C-alpha positions, -999 to 999 in steps of 0.1 A, spaced: 296 -39 -538 290 -60 -503 278 -39 -471 279 -55 -439 253 -36 -411 251 -42 -374 241 -15 -347 241 -19 -309 207 -25 -296 201 13 -290 214 21 -321 191 4 -343 170 28 -347 197 52 -357 207 32 -386 169 17 -396 167 62 -405 199 62 -416 196 31 -447 159 44 -451 172 80 -463 200 63 -485 179 32 -503 184 40 -535 217 35 -530 221 9 -503 197 -14 -527 223 -9 -553 245 -32 -534 243 -65 -515 239 -63 -478 247 -80 -447 238 -77 -415 234 -94 -374 209 -108 -368 181 -82 -353 195 -56 -377 184 -71 -405 156 -82 -395 144 -48 -387 160 -36 -421 143 -60 -448 106 -60 -422 108 -17 -423 126 -13 -450 117 -43 -473 156 -42 -488 172 -79 -488 196 -86 -465 217 -113 -455 212 -121 -417 235 -137 -397 234 -145 -358 226 -116 -337 262 -95 -323 264 -112 -292 260 -151 -306 286 -148 -334 267 -129 -353 298 -101 -350 328 -135 -354 314 -144 -389 311 -105 -405 348 -105 -393 353 -137 -405 335 -123 -440 363 -97 -439 389 -113 -426 378 -136 -467 380 -104 -486 342 -109 -491 329 -76 -476 338 -39 -490 322 -12 -463 313 -16 -430 288 6 -411 286 -5 -369 264 20 -354 282 15 -319 266 28 -287 299 43 -268 280 52 -238 273 8 -227 294 -19 -219 289 -52 -241 296 -84 -231 308 -97 -263 330 -64 -268 366 -87 -270 340 -99 -308 337 -57 -313 370 -49 -310 381 -82 -333 356 -72 -358 371 -34 -360 407 -52 -361 403 -70 -390 382 -44 -407 419 -25 -403 440 -52 -416 418 -59 -441 414 -24 -452 381 -18 -452 360 16 -450 342 17 -421 318 41 -401 314 36 -365 289 67 -358 260 88 -382 286 118 -389 310 91 -403 283 65 -417 263 100 -435 305 112 -451 309 80 -467 275 80 -490 289 101 -519 318 79 -517 293 41 -520 273 59 -544 302 70 -566 318 31 -567 281 19 -575 284 48 -605 314 35 -617 298 -2 -612 276 7 -635 295 19 -664 
């Protein structure tokens, strides 16, 4: 599976901790992330991550392009709903194309945790 990982600045530590708790699942998939988020995942967890540009510099749009082309299967995007983001139109477009392409998306930790069993099950099905 091809998995996108994005986190707003105040959610990056939360995403790194989440992926760290579920490394056994994430290590078996192709990981993509926006710039700083991907760098943190690589440095802290030793994961191989394809890094796009930083979100505000076009990384959200790069991720959206992958989704639009059917080249992304899941998206974990921990958003900070209490902070106005100057690139909010890019965020909205990313979530819209995720809905259009009907891929699973988690925008908060509770949903991300709820998706892990499905991701692990999909992984096991691929192993067969």
